[in-house]
C-alpha positions in Angstrom: 62.7 125.0 156.1 64.5 121.7 155.4 65.3 122.8 151.9 66.8 126.1 153.3 68.9 124.2 156.0 70.2 121.8 153.4 71.2 124.6 151.0 72.9 126.5 153.9 74.9 123.4 154.9 75.8 122.8 151.3 77.0 126.2 150.7 79.0 126.1 154.1 80.9 123.1 152.9 81.7 124.7 149.5 82.7 127.9 151.1 85.0 126.0 153.5 86.7 124.4 150.5 87.1 127.8 148.9 88.8 129.2 152.0 91.1 126.2 152.3 92.1 126.7 148.6 93.2 130.3 149.6 95.4 129.0 152.3 97.3 126.7 149.9 100.3 128.8 149.7 101.0 128.1 153.4 101.5 124.3 152.6 105.2 123.8 152.3 106.1 127.4 151.5 109.4 128.2 150.1 111.6 130.8 148.5 112.4 128.8 145.4 112.3 130.1 142.0 109.2 129.2 139.9 109.4 125.7 138.5 107.2 123.1 137.1 108.2 120.7 139.8 107.1 123.3 142.4 103.7 124.1 140.8 102.8 120.6 139.7 104.3 118.4 142.5 104.4 120.9 145.5 108.2 120.6 145.4 107.9 116.9 146.1 107.5 117.9 149.8 104.2 116.2 151.0 104.5 114.0 154.0 102.6 110.8 154.7 99.4 112.5 156.0 99.1 115.0 153.2 100.0 112.3 150.5 97.3 109.8 152.0 94.7 112.6 151.7 95.8 113.7 148.2 96.2 110.2 146.7 93.0 109.0 148.3 91.1 112.1 147.3 92.5 111.7 143.7 91.9 108.1 143.2 88.4 108.0 144.8 86.6 110.5 142.7 83.1 111.9 143.1 82.0 110.2 140.0 83.2 106.9 141.5 81.2 107.6 144.6 78.0 108.0 142.4 78.8 105.6 139.6 79.5 102.5 141.9 76.3 102.8 143.9 74.4 103.6 140.6 75.7 100.4 139.1 74.8 98.5 142.2 71.3 100.0 142.0 70.9 99.0 138.3 73.0 95.6 138.1 73.5 94.3 141.5 76.5 92.2 142.3 78.7 93.2 139.3 79.1 96.8 140.8 81.3 95.5 143.6 84.2 94.8 141.2 85.4 98.2 142.3 86.2 96.8 145.8 88.7 94.1 144.8 90.0 96.5 142.1 90.9 99.2 144.6 92.3 96.5 147.0 94.6 95.3 144.1 95.7 98.8 143.6 97.3 99.0 147.1 100.0 96.5 146.7 100.7 97.6 143.1 101.1 101.2 144.4 103.4 99.8 147.2 105.7 98.4 144.6 105.4 100.4 141.5 104.8 103.9 142.7 107.6 103.8 145.2 110.1 102.5 142.6 108.9 104.9 140.0 109.2 107.8 142.6 112.9 107.0 143.3 113.8 107.0 139.6 111.8 110.3 139.0 113.4 112.1 142.0 116.8 111.1 141.1 116.5 112.3 137.4 114.0 115.1 137.9 111.2 113.4 136.0 107.7 114.8 136.5 105.7 112.6 134.2 105.5 108.9 133.1 106.6 110.0 129.7 109.7 111.7 131.1 110.6 108.2 132.5 110.0 106.5 129.3 112.0 109.1 127.4 115.0 108.5 129.7 114.6 104.7 130.0 114.3 104.0 126.2 115.7 107.2 124.7 112.8 107.2 122.3 111.0 110.5 121.8 108.1 108.9 119.7 107.4 106.3 122.6 107.5 109.1 125.2 105.2 111.2 123.0 102.5 108.4 122.6 102.7 107.8 126.4 102.1 111.5 127.0 99.2 111.9 124.5 97.6 108.7 125.6 97.5 109.9 129.2 96.1 113.3 128.1 93.5 111.7 125.9 92.4 109.3 128.7 92.3 112.0 131.3 90.1 114.6 129.6 86.8 112.6 129.6 87.6 111.6 133.1 87.7 115.3 134.1 84.4 116.0 132.4 82.9 113.2 134.4 83.6 115.1 137.7 81.4 117.9 136.4 78.7 115.3 135.5 78.9 113.8 139.0 78.5 117.4 140.5 75.5 118.0 138.3 73.9 114.6 139.1 74.2 115.2 142.8 72.9 118.7 142.8 70.0 117.8 140.6 68.9 114.9 142.8 69.2 117.2 145.8 67.1 119.9 144.2 70.1 122.3 144.4 70.5 122.7 140.6 68.0 125.3 139.3 66.7 124.5 135.8 68.2 126.3 132.8 71.0 128.6 132.8 70.9 129.5 136.5 71.9 125.9 137.4 74.7 125.9 134.8 76.1 129.1 136.1 76.0 127.8 139.7 78.1 124.8 138.7 80.6 126.9 136.7 80.9 129.3 139.7 81.8 126.3 142.0 84.4 125.1 139.4 85.7 128.6 138.8 86.9 128.9 142.4 88.9 125.8 142.0 90.3 126.9 138.7 91.6 130.2 140.2 93.3 128.4 143.3 94.9 125.7 141.0 96.2 128.4 138.6 97.9 130.2 141.5 99.0 127.5 143.8 99.1 124.4 141.6 98.9 121.1 143.4 98.9 122.7 146.8 95.3 123.8 146.3 93.7 120.4 145.9 96.0 119.0 148.6 94.4 121.2 151.3 91.0 120.7 149.9 91.6 116.9 150.1 91.6 117.4 153.9 88.1 118.7 153.9 86.9 116.1 151.5 88.2 113.3 153.8 86.6 114.7 156.9 83.3 115.5 155.2 82.9 112.2 153.2 83.9 109.9 156.1 81.5 111.8 158.6 78.6 112.1 156.2 78.8 108.5 154.9 78.9 107.2 158.4 75.7 109.1 159.3 73.9 107.9 156.1 74.8 104.3 156.7 73.7 104.5 160.3 70.3 105.9 159.3 69.9 103.2 156.6 70.7 100.3 159.0 68.4 101.9 161.7 65.5 102.2 159.3 65.7 98.7 157.8 66.9 96.8 160.9 70.2 95.6 159.7 72.3 94.9 156.5 70.3 91.5 156.0 67.0 93.3 155.6 68.6 95.8 153.1 70.0 93.0 150.9 66.8 91.0 151.1 64.8 94.1 150.1 67.2 94.9 147.2 67.0 91.4 145.9 63.3 91.5 145.8 63.4 94.9 144.0 65.7 93.4 141.3 63.2 90.5 140.8 65.0 87.9 142.7 62.7 85.5 144.6 65.0 82.6 144.8 67.8 83.1 147.4 70.0 80.6 145.4 69.8 82.7 142.3 69.9 86.2 143.8 70.8 89.0 141.4 73.0 90.2 144.2 75.3 87.1 143.7 77.6 86.7 140.7 76.6 84.0 138.3 79.4 81.8 136.8 79.0 83.6 133.5 79.7 86.9 135.1 82.8 85.8 137.0 85.4 86.2 134.1 84.2 89.8 133.3 84.3 90.6 137.1 87.8 89.3 137.5 89.3 90.8 134.4 87.5 94.1 135.0 89.0 94.3 138.6 92.5 93.4 137.5 92.5 95.6 134.3 91.2 98.6 136.2 93.8 98.2 138.9 96.6 98.1 136.4 95.3 101.1 134.4 94.6 103.2 137.5 98.4 103.6 138.3 99.0 104.7 134.7 96.8 107.7 134.8 98.7 110.9 134.9 96.7 112.4 137.9 97.5 109.3 140.0 101.2 109.5 139.2 101.2 113.2 139.8 99.8 112.7 143.3 102.3 110.0 144.0 105.3 112.0 142.7 104.5 114.8 145.1 105.3 112.6 148.2 108.6 113.4 150.1 110.1 109.9 149.7 109.4 106.4 148.5 109.0 105.3 152.2 106.2 107.8 152.5 104.6 106.2 149.4 104.8 102.7 150.9 103.2 103.9 154.1 100.4 105.6 152.1 99.8 102.6 150.1 99.3 100.5 153.2 96.8 103.0 154.4 94.7 103.3 151.2 92.3 100.4 152.2 90.6 102.9 154.4 89.3 104.7 151.2 88.3 101.3 149.8 86.1 100.7 152.8 84.5 104.0 152.1 83.9 103.0 148.5 82.3 99.7 149.6 79.9 101.7 151.9 78.9 103.8 148.9 78.1 100.6 146.9 76.1 99.4 149.9 74.1 102.6 149.7 73.2 101.7 146.1 71.7 98.5 147.4 69.8 100.4 150.1 68.3 102.7 147.4 66.9 99.5 145.9 65.5 98.3 149.1 64.0 101.8 149.8 62.1 101.8 146.6 63.9 104.8 145.1 62.9 105.4 141.5 65.9 106.8 139.7 65.3 108.5 136.3 65.8 106.4 133.2 69.5 106.4 132.3 70.4 108.2 135.6 71.1 105.4 138.0 73.9 107.5 139.5 71.2 109.8 141.1 69.9 106.9 143.2 72.1 107.5 146.3 71.5 111.3 146.3 67.8 110.6 146.1 68.0 108.2 149.0 70.0 110.7 151.0 67.3 113.4 150.2 64.5 111.1 151.3 66.1 109.8 154.6 68.2 112.6 156.0 67.3 115.9 157.6 68.2 119.0 155.7 71.5 119.9 157.4 72.9 116.4 157.1 71.7 116.0 153.4 73.4 119.2 152.7 76.6 118.0 154.3 76.5 114.8 152.1 75.9 116.7 148.8 78.6 119.3 149.7 81.0 116.3 150.5 80.4 114.8 147.1 80.9 118.0 145.3 84.2 118.8 147.1 85.0 115.1 146.3 84.9 116.1 142.6 87.0 119.2 143.1 90.1 117.4 144.2 90.5 115.0 141.3 89.3 117.5 138.8 92.2 119.8 139.9 94.9 117.2 139.8 93.7 115.9 136.5 94.0 119.3 134.9 97.5 119.8 136.5 98.6 116.4 135.3 97.4 116.9 131.7 99.0 120.3 131.6 102.2 119.1 133.0 102.3 116.2 130.4 101.7 118.7 127.6 104.4 121.1 128.6 107.2 118.6 129.4 106.6 116.1 126.6 105.0 118.1 123.8 105.8 121.7 124.2 109.4 121.6 125.5 110.2 118.5 123.4 109.0 119.7 120.1 108.1 123.4 120.3 110.3 125.3 122.6 113.2 123.2 123.8 114.9 126.2 125.5 111.8 127.4 127.5 112.9 128.6 130.8 111.3 127.1 134.1 109.3 130.3 134.6 107.9 130.0 131.1 107.0 126.3 131.5 105.1 127.1 134.5 103.2 130.0 132.7 102.3 127.7 129.8 101.2 124.8 132.3 99.0 127.3 134.1 97.3 128.3 130.9 96.9 124.7 129.7 95.4 123.7 133.0 92.8 126.4 132.8 92.0 125.5 129.2 91.5 121.9 130.3 88.9 122.9 132.8 87.3 125.2 130.3 87.2 122.2 127.8 85.6 120.0 130.4 82.9 122.6 131.0 82.2 122.9 127.3 82.2 119.2 126.9 79.6 118.7 129.6 77.3 121.4 128.3 77.9 120.6 124.6 77.6 116.9 124.5 75.3 114.2 126.0 76.3 112.7 129.3 76.5 109.3 127.7 79.2 110.6 125.3 81.5 111.5 128.2 80.8 108.1 129.8 81.6 106.4 126.5 84.9 108.3 126.1 85.8 107.6 129.7 85.2 103.9 129.2 87.5 104.0 126.2 90.1 106.0 128.1 90.4 103.2 130.6 91.1 100.8 127.8 93.7 103.3 126.2 95.6 104.1 129.3 96.2 100.5 130.1 98.2 100.3 126.7 101.1 102.3 128.2 101.6 99.7 131.0 104.3 97.8 129.2 106.3 100.9 128.5 106.1 102.2 132.0 105.6 99.3 134.4 107.5 96.7 132.7 110.2 99.2 131.9 110.8 99.7 135.6 112.3 96.2 135.8 113.6 95.5 132.3 114.8 97.3 129.2 114.7 94.1 127.1 111.6 95.2 125.1 112.7 97.3 122.1 111.1 100.8 122.0 109.9 100.2 118.4 108.3 96.9 119.5 106.6 98.8 122.4 105.3 101.3 119.8 103.9 98.6 117.7 102.3 96.8 120.7 100.8 100.1 121.8 99.3 100.8 118.4 97.8 97.3 118.1 96.4 97.5 121.7 94.8 100.9 121.0 93.2 99.8 117.8 92.0 96.4 119.1 90.7 97.8 122.4 88.8 100.6 120.6 87.3 98.2 118.2 86.2 95.8 120.8 84.5 98.5 122.9 82.8 100.3 119.9 81.7 96.9 118.3 79.8 96.2 121.6 78.0 99.6 121.6 80.7 101.1 124.0 80.5 98.3 126.5 84.0 97.6 128.0 82.8 94.1 128.9 83.1 92.1 125.5 83.1 88.6 124.0 86.2 87.9 122.0 84.2 85.8 119.7 80.6 84.9 119.5 79.6 82.5 122.3 82.8 83.0 124.4 82.8 84.3 128.0 82.8 88.1 128.3 85.9 89.8 129.6 87.3 93.4 130.1 88.3 94.7 126.6 91.3 96.5 128.2 92.8 93.3 129.3 92.4 91.6 126.0 94.1 94.6 124.2 96.9 94.5 126.8 97.6 90.8 126.1 97.7 91.6 122.3 100.0 94.6 123.1 102.4 92.5 125.2 102.4 89.7 122.5 103.3 92.1 119.7 106.1 93.8 121.7 107.6 90.5 122.9 107.5 89.0 119.4 108.9 92.0 117.6 111.8 92.6 120.0 114.1 89.7 118.8 113.1 90.5 115.2 114.3 94.1 115.6 117.3 93.0 117.4 118.2 90.6 114.6 117.7 93.3 112.0 120.1 95.5 113.9 117.7 98.3 114.7 119.4 100.5 117.2 118.0 101.4 120.6 118.3 104.8 122.3 120.5 105.4 125.3 119.2 104.5 128.8 119.7 107.4 131.3 117.8 105.9 134.3 120.4 103.6 135.9 118.0 100.7 136.3 118.7 97.2 135.3 118.4 96.6 131.6 117.1 92.9 131.9 115.6 90.7 134.6 118.3 89.3 136.9 118.2 85.6 137.7 120.6 86.1 140.6 123.5 88.1 141.9 126.2 89.0 139.5 129.8 88.5 140.6 131.6 91.8 141.1 133.8 93.0 138.2 137.0 91.1 138.1 135.9 88.2 140.4 136.6 85.6 137.8 140.2 86.9 137.4 141.1 86.4 141.0 
């Protein structure tokens, strides 16, 4: 009976998401002609409420909601780097996203590569920014499917063999159809259900956990014992001095990288104004609190004696939910996490498709493509990206997707100088930025692969471990800064700037033209 009730509630949540997706056309309807801006950015018409739902639902993915507690279950304190990381994102989004939105709206830019193309007048630099974004996004998209499969398997909702695979494909297919037809509007309306379902279900789970264990102190004490910690002064739930450099650089590097992902920028560009983005950035900590509670559930799974399968720590919280909660509430939690995967997966496929159309197809294949044709190609590429993610999940090991996603985080950080630094100065030469990007990509990949696909690496034997993405970014910036004056001395020309932004940092106010001739 409990299993039937759980399945019924789960299907009700998924069905509700499908029904909401059908109504996506009603969100900011209009009679405009088909355009990539309308399909991919909902005509830049989302208010503060919708933007908060979409941006939060995009940044805080289903895989995050299973991976963070899984890391807490397996490693203890280090998992909570995700909390300061998402806190750091908020002021960065407040400053960077709003400024980038203003430039993008003024010039009709839809992707970060559009901005780079206009800012530096360099098609090659724009191309590598676009391709890096696509390359980093695809394994992230596949991880959303892995998150769905892990949750359904732990809850007994994933039948063995082909039946389970077909069930997951069916859930994903509804999203694919809605996204194909309505673009960004489909995940936007589903994000509303995601927020309600996740906040309600997580509150219920945490209340049950605290009620069972008698408070948070008992939960942490039980988890420390489960991890083998008998001395409170050396608890595995407290960072050691040796872990602190890795913790700090991982939090900082992840925050800088997150705002460079195409799906995050797509969600931000859909806002109806820079002021809206600043309001939303101030409200994002509510989602961070949610993530911290998920991490707490990983600690609770340890205290409850949950035995996750080897190599499957992300299943710890679903197994805890299945053990503690009655069927209907467990179904609500599982349905919430699955819906939580649908929102970012849709936005990721839209963002990857848009980057391909704007910065590869139109730039190099069909420069005279009409807006209608651009939308048609973007829809086809978005659908192909989803099919590719499904094939990736079924054709490769789960660890392959995780390894590529770890590399993706290192890779996407290497476009930070061209995009974020370019918002404030054009001093860096585009060819120097290209050279820095190449060095950062190569160094970051080497460091991660050298350590067996661990993103936490020692630079040399015996040195403290740090995040490989930050090390690669430092090399990237060093090369770009060193090469810029060399290229300037050699007289290598720059492309034109079409953004109307300052070309160099300003130390103070400039006198108005002609002031010295008065």
